[in-house]
C-alpha positions in Angstrom: -6.5 -16.0 -5.2 -7.7 -13.0 -3.2 -8.9 -9.9 -5.1 -6.1 -7.5 -6.2 -5.8 -3.9 -5.3 -4.1 -2.1 -8.2 -2.1 1.0 -8.1 -3.4 1.9 -11.5 -0.8 1.2 -14.2 -2.6 2.4 -17.3 -1.3 -0.5 -19.4 -3.8 -2.8 -17.6 -6.9 -0.8 -18.3 -7.6 -2.2 -21.8 -7.4 -5.7 -20.4 -9.7 -4.9 -17.5 -12.3 -3.4 -19.9 -12.1 -6.5 -22.1 -12.8 -8.7 -19.1 -15.9 -6.6 -18.2 -17.2 -6.8 -21.8 -16.7 -10.6 -21.7 -18.7 -10.9 -18.5 -21.4 -8.5 -19.5 -20.6 -6.1 -16.6 -22.9 -3.1 -17.3 -21.0 0.0 -18.3 -23.7 2.5 -17.3 -27.2 2.9 -16.0 -30.1 3.4 -18.4 -31.2 7.1 -18.4 -34.6 6.3 -17.0 -32.9 4.8 -13.9 -30.7 7.8 -13.5 -33.7 10.1 -13.8 -35.7 8.2 -11.3 -32.8 8.2 -8.8 -32.4 12.0 -9.3 -36.1 12.5 -8.6 -36.1 10.4 -5.4 -37.4 12.4 -2.4 -36.7 11.7 1.2 -39.4 11.8 3.8 -37.8 12.6 7.2 -41.0 12.3 9.2 -41.3 9.5 11.8 -37.6 9.1 12.3 -35.7 9.1 15.6 -33.4 12.0 16.1 -30.0 10.4 16.7 -27.9 13.4 15.8 -26.2 13.3 19.2 -24.5 9.9 18.7 -20.9 10.5 17.6 -20.7 8.1 14.7 -17.5 7.3 12.8 -17.2 5.4 9.5 -14.2 3.2 8.9 -13.6 2.3 5.3 -10.8 1.7 2.8 -9.1 4.7 1.2 -11.2 6.5 -1.4 -14.5 4.8 -0.5 -17.6 7.0 -1.1 -20.4 4.4 -0.8 -20.4 4.2 3.0 -22.8 1.7 4.3 -22.0 1.7 8.0 -21.0 3.9 10.8 -20.1 2.8 14.4 -20.4 4.3 17.9 -20.4 2.7 21.3 -20.5 3.4 25.0 -20.0 1.5 28.2 -23.2 0.3 29.8 -22.7 -1.0 33.3 -20.3 -3.9 33.0 -21.2 -4.3 29.3 -21.5 -2.1 26.3 -24.1 -0.5 24.0 -23.3 -0.6 20.3 -24.8 1.8 17.9 -24.6 0.8 14.3 -26.0 3.0 11.6 -26.8 1.4 8.2 -27.5 3.4 5.0 -31.3 3.6 4.6 -31.5 2.7 0.9 -35.2 2.1 1.2 -35.7 5.8 1.8 -34.8 6.5 -1.8 -36.2 3.5 -3.7 -39.8 2.7 -4.7 -40.5 -1.0 -4.4 -41.0 -2.3 -8.0 -39.8 1.0 -9.4 -37.1 1.3 -12.1 -34.2 1.7 -9.7 -35.3 -1.3 -7.7 -35.7 -3.4 -10.9 -32.3 -2.4 -12.2 -30.7 -3.4 -8.9 -32.4 -6.8 -9.1 -30.6 -7.4 -12.4 -27.2 -6.4 -11.0 -27.4 -7.9 -7.5 -24.2 -6.5 -6.1 -21.6 -3.7 -6.7 -18.7 -5.1 -8.7 -15.1 -4.0 -8.1 -12.4 -3.9 -10.7 -9.0 -2.6 -9.9 -9.6 0.5 -12.0 -13.3 1.2 -11.5 -16.4 0.4 -9.4 -19.6 -0.8 -11.1 -22.2 0.2 -8.5 -25.4 -1.6 -7.7 -27.3 1.7 -7.5 -26.9 5.1 -9.3 -24.1 7.2 -7.7 -26.5 10.0 -6.8 -28.0 7.5 -4.3 -25.1 5.2 -3.4 -22.3 7.8 -3.2 -24.3 10.9 -2.2 -27.8 10.9 -0.7 -27.8 7.5 1.0 -24.1 7.3 1.7 -23.1 7.9 5.3 -20.5 10.5 4.4 -18.5 12.4 7.0 -20.0 15.7 8.2 -23.5 15.0 6.7 -26.9 14.4 8.2 -28.4 11.3 6.6 -31.3 8.9 7.0 -30.1 5.6 8.5 -31.3 2.3 9.9 -30.2 2.4 13.5 -29.2 -0.7 15.4 -28.9 -0.4 19.2 -27.4 -3.6 20.5 -26.7 -4.1 24.2 -23.9 -6.6 25.2 -23.0 -8.1 28.5 -19.5 -8.1 29.9 -18.7 -11.2 27.8 -19.8 -9.6 24.6 -23.1 -11.5 24.2 -26.2 -9.6 23.0 -28.8 -9.2 25.6 -31.2 -6.7 23.9 -31.6 -4.9 20.6 -33.7 -2.4 18.7 -33.9 -1.4 15.1 -35.5 1.8 13.8 -35.3 4.5 11.2 -33.4 7.6 12.3 -31.5 10.7 11.2 -27.8 10.5 12.1 -24.7 12.7 11.7 -21.4 10.9 10.9 -18.7 12.8 12.8 -15.9 11.6 10.5 -14.9 8.9 8.0 -11.4 7.5 8.5 -9.2 4.8 6.9 -8.2 1.6 8.6 -4.6 2.9 9.1 -5.9 6.0 10.9 -8.3 3.9 13.0 -5.5 1.5 14.0 -3.2 4.4 15.0 -5.9 6.0 17.1 -6.6 2.7 18.9 -2.9 2.4 19.6 -3.1 6.0 21.0 -6.0 5.1 23.2 -8.8 7.1 21.4 -11.8 6.5 23.7 -14.4 5.6 21.1 -12.1 3.3 19.0 -10.7 1.6 22.1 -14.3 0.4 22.6 -14.2 -1.0 19.1 -11.1 -2.9 20.1 -12.6 -4.2 23.4 -15.9 -5.2 21.8 -14.1 -6.7 18.8 -11.9 -8.9 20.9 -14.9 -10.1 23.0 -16.7 -11.0 19.9 -13.7 -12.9 18.5 -13.7 -14.8 21.8 -17.4 -15.6 21.4 -16.7 -16.7 17.8 -14.0 -19.1 19.0 -16.4 -20.4 21.7 -19.1 -21.1 19.0 -16.5 -22.9 16.8 -16.6 -20.2 14.2 -13.8 -19.6 11.8 -12.3 -16.2 10.8 -9.6 -16.4 8.1 -6.9 -13.7 8.2 -6.8 -13.7 4.4 -4.1 -11.9 2.6 -5.1 -9.7 -0.3 -3.1 -9.8 -3.5 -1.7 -6.4 -4.7 -0.1 -5.4 -8.0 2.6 -2.7 -7.7 4.5 -0.7 -10.3 8.1 0.5 -10.1 10.0 2.1 -13.0 7.6 0.6 -15.6 7.8 -2.9 -14.2 5.1 -4.7 -12.1 5.2 -7.0 -9.2 2.7 -9.1 -7.2 2.7 -9.3 -3.5 0.4 -10.1 -0.6 -0.9 -7.5 1.8 -2.0 -8.4 5.3 -5.0 -6.9 7.2 -4.7 -4.8 10.3 -6.3 -5.9 13.7 -8.8 -3.1 13.4 -10.2 -4.5 10.2 -11.0 -7.7 12.0 -12.5 -5.9 15.0 -14.6 -3.7 12.7 -15.8 -6.8 10.9 -16.9 -8.3 14.2 -19.5 -5.5 14.6 -21.0 -6.3 11.2 -21.0 -10.0 12.1 -22.7 -9.3 15.5 -25.4 -7.3 13.7 -25.9 -10.0 11.1 -26.2 -12.7 13.8 -28.8 -10.6 15.8 -30.7 -9.9 12.5 -30.6 -13.5 11.4 -31.9 -14.8 14.7 -34.7 -12.2 14.8 -35.9 -13.3 11.3 -35.5 -17.0 12.1 -37.5 -16.7 15.3 -40.3 -14.8 13.5 -40.3 -17.5 10.7 -39.8 -14.9 7.9 -36.8 -13.4 6.3 -33.6 -14.4 4.3 -30.4 -15.9 5.7 -26.9 -16.4 4.5 -26.1 -20.0 4.9 -23.0 -22.3 4.5 -22.8 -26.0 5.0 -20.2 -27.3 7.5 -16.8 -28.1 6.1 -16.7 -31.6 4.6 -14.4 -34.2 6.1 -12.7 -34.8 2.8 -11.9 -31.1 2.6 -10.4 -31.1 6.1 -8.3 -34.1 5.2 -7.1 -32.3 2.0 -6.3 -29.2 4.0 -4.3 -31.2 6.5 -2.3 -32.7 3.6 -1.7 -29.2 2.2 -0.5 -27.9 5.6 2.0 -30.7 5.7 3.0 -29.9 2.1 3.6 -26.3 3.0 5.5 -27.1 6.2 2.8 -25.6 8.4 2.7 -27.5 11.6 -0.8 -28.6 12.4 -0.8 -30.8 15.6 -3.4 -33.6 15.5 -5.1 -32.5 18.7 -5.9 -29.0 17.5 -9.2 -28.8 15.6 -9.8 -26.8 12.4 -11.4 -23.6 13.7 -8.7 -23.1 16.4 -5.8 -23.8 14.1 -7.0 -21.7 11.2 -7.7 -18.8 13.6 -4.1 -19.0 14.8 -2.5 -18.6 11.3 -1.3 -15.2 10.4 -0.5 -14.1 6.8 3.2 -13.5 7.4 4.9 -15.2 4.5 4.4 -17.1 1.3 3.8 -20.3 3.1 1.1 -19.1 5.5 -0.5 -17.0 2.7 -0.7 -20.1 0.6 -2.2 -22.2 3.4 -4.9 -19.5 4.2 -5.9 -19.3 0.6 -6.3 -23.1 0.5 -8.3 -23.0 3.7 -10.7 -20.4 2.1 -11.4 -23.0 -0.6 -12.7 -25.4 2.0 -15.8 -23.3 2.4 -18.2 -24.7 -0.2 -21.9 -24.1 -0.9 -22.6 -20.7 0.5 -26.0 -19.4 -0.5 -29.1 -17.5 0.6 -32.3 -19.0 2.1 -35.5 -17.2 1.9 -38.4 -18.4 4.1 -41.9 -17.3 5.2 -44.4 -19.1 7.4 -42.1 -21.8 8.9 -38.6 -22.1 10.1 -36.1 -23.8 7.7 -34.6 -27.1 8.6 -31.0 -25.9 8.2 -30.3 -22.3 8.8 -26.7 -21.9 10.0 -23.7 -20.4 8.4 -21.0 -23.0 9.0 -18.0 -20.7 9.1 -19.7 -18.3 11.5 -21.3 -21.1 13.5 -24.5 -19.3 13.9 -27.7 -18.2 12.2 -26.7 -15.1 10.2 -28.0 -12.6 7.7 -26.5 -10.1 5.3 -28.0 -6.7 6.4 -25.1 -4.3 6.8 -24.2 -3.4 3.2 -27.5 -2.3 1.4 -25.7 0.1 -0.9 -23.5 -2.7 -2.3 -25.6 -5.8 -1.9 -29.2 -6.3 -3.1 -30.4 -8.8 -0.5 -29.7 -6.5 2.5 -32.5 -4.0 1.7 -35.1 -6.7 1.7 -34.0 -8.2 5.0 -33.8 -4.7 6.6 -37.4 -3.8 5.6 -38.6 -7.1 7.1 -36.6 -6.4 10.3 -38.0 -2.9 10.7 -41.5 -4.3 10.7 -40.7 -7.1 13.1 -39.1 -4.7 15.6 -42.1 -2.4 15.3 -44.5 -5.3 15.9 -46.0 -5.1 12.4 -46.5 -7.4 9.5 -43.5 -7.3 7.0 -44.3 -5.5 3.7 -45.8 -7.8 1.1 -43.4 -6.7 -1.6 -40.4 -7.8 0.5 -41.9 -11.1 1.5 -42.9 -11.9 -2.1 -39.3 -11.3 -3.2 -37.9 -13.9 -0.8 -38.4 -16.8 -3.2 -36.5 -15.0 -6.0 -33.7 -13.3 -4.0 -31.4 -16.4 -3.7 -31.4 -16.7 -7.5 -30.7 -13.0 -8.0 -27.8 -13.2 -5.5 -26.5 -16.5 -6.8 -26.1 -15.0 -10.3 -24.6 -11.8 -9.0 -22.1 -13.7 -6.8 -21.1 -15.9 -9.7 -20.3 -12.9 -11.8 -18.5 -11.3 -9.0 -16.3 -14.4 -8.5 -15.6 -14.6 -12.2 -14.6 -11.0 -12.4 -12.2 -11.2 -9.5 -10.6 -14.4 -10.8 -10.2 -13.0 -14.3 -8.7 -9.8 -13.0 -6.2 -11.7 -11.0 -5.4 -14.0 -13.9 -4.8 -11.0 -16.2 -2.6 -9.2 -13.7 -0.5 -12.3 -13.2 -0.1 -12.8 -16.9 0.9 -9.1 -17.4 3.4 -9.2 -14.5 5.0 -12.5 -15.6 5.0 -12.0 -19.4 8.5 -10.4 -19.3 9.8 -13.4 -17.3 9.2 -16.1 -19.9 12.0 -18.6 -19.5 12.6 -17.8 -15.9 12.6 -20.5 -13.2 10.7 -20.2 -9.9 10.8 -22.1 -6.6 7.6 -23.7 -5.4 5.9 -26.5 -3.7 3.0 -28.9 -4.6 -0.1 -28.0 -2.6 -2.7 -30.2 -4.4 -2.8 -33.1 -6.9 -6.0 -33.7 -8.9 -5.5 -36.9 -11.0 -9.0 -36.6 -12.5 -8.2 -33.2 -14.0 -4.7 -34.1 -14.8 -3.0 -31.3 -13.0 -1.0 -30.5 -9.9 -1.2 -27.1 -8.2 2.1 -25.5 -7.3 2.4 -22.5 -5.0 5.2 -20.3 -6.2 7.2 -18.7 -3.4 7.8 -15.5 -5.3 5.8 -14.0 -6.9 2.5 -14.7 -5.2 1.1 -17.0 -8.0 -0.4 -20.5 -8.1 0.6 -22.6 -11.1 -0.9 -25.7 -12.7 1.5 -28.3 -14.0 1.4 -31.9 -15.2 1.1 -34.1 -12.1 3.1 -37.0 -13.5 5.8 -38.1 -11.0 4.9 -35.4 -8.4 3.9 -35.9 -4.8 2.1 -33.7 -2.3 4.5 -31.6 -0.3 7.2 -31.9 -2.9 9.5 -28.8 -3.3 10.4 -28.2 -6.9 11.2 -25.7 -9.6 9.1 -24.7 -12.5 9.9 -22.8 -15.7 7.6 -20.3 -17.2 7.2 -21.6 -20.8 4.5 -19.3 -22.2 2.1 -16.5 -21.4 -1.1 -15.5 -23.2 -2.3 -12.2 -21.8 -5.5 -12.1 -23.9 -6.5 -15.6 -22.6 -5.0 -14.8 -19.2 -3.1 -18.1 -19.1 0.3 -19.2 -17.8 2.1 -22.3 -19.0 4.7 -23.8 -16.7 7.0 -26.9 -17.0 8.4 -28.7 -14.1 12.2 -28.6 -14.0 13.5 -32.2 -14.2 
């Protein structure tokens, strides 16, 4: 299931707090870390003055930890992309208490009711955040693209920037539809990068997100689809990560985000699930092209996209120094790639960025960053495991809360997977947006059926369904 966005029914808050306690999600920062963050001092010397670039930040509603801001201009037949990234390194002492606390956390964790930040809010939501109308230190990417959207040159440096405004995706989409000059460039570049992704054999999933809504004291689950501008904006981040990853790879030092190619058995399973769901997948269309064509329009396509997401297995981080790794690609992106665009929310990005600043300046990367390359994959692996467990538990709890009043009700669904070894069949309910596990005896893949909700345990976050004979 995708993460939920909750319109804050208070009845859920106790359950969310219990989940965080179970997973040892930190409730607060130690006072020594808060004091060090408060005392951090910014040195503005040696930075490029980039205050004339009209940056705009595009983020979800209510976001205050703004990592990126975008600007672009036409350059001959191509484009010049400016991408400002929050300069977290300007406020952290390597090996200091804020740095060490961040290494234990690894990533910002998002619950439906609160955010558990990677760094103290005075840094992540104020001094380093690229907030609208503020002058901030930033790491400035300048990436030149040709008329096909391929990078031909790049630079990376510390700068001072002014973010003109921060807008939500809905506002950005409306402005693009109204032909706003700057954001139309985001659309043009985003589409070109999507075409390059397709040419590489990359895969972008238009994943639905699961949402809990409240009406007159009752709750419902539904899927929410992304807008085109979200995908175009994501392409700028992917472009930056590809340029960054290749720069570190070519220099034989850095840290990459990797993912093995999709396994043949997973593709066979996914084809069976497409058939089960009634999603027409012609034999002559390969996996990347087909998945790219599916839109999250209804329960059937939503279910297929979520099953497709599970075909990506084995994502991790690869740190290296002194020689190039044997396997370095991210299978879904179909390119060498690095996480460098979200340093406020993800630990690994800061280390990659400091290495990249040195490489672009023609200098040796800082020893403290290189020395951390061996440990960073473990730090991030633990953080990602906790993040996944938190998201899964939150969704399970929301489903249990929503369905508890419906014990005894019958739901229509279809079998999307059968696992004989585990003794279960996976059934996608048509409404609400829930996946149920049932006894596989007598069931077949692609079978339509009805299931009855027999029991709900909100404390254990479990649902017990029976197949209707």
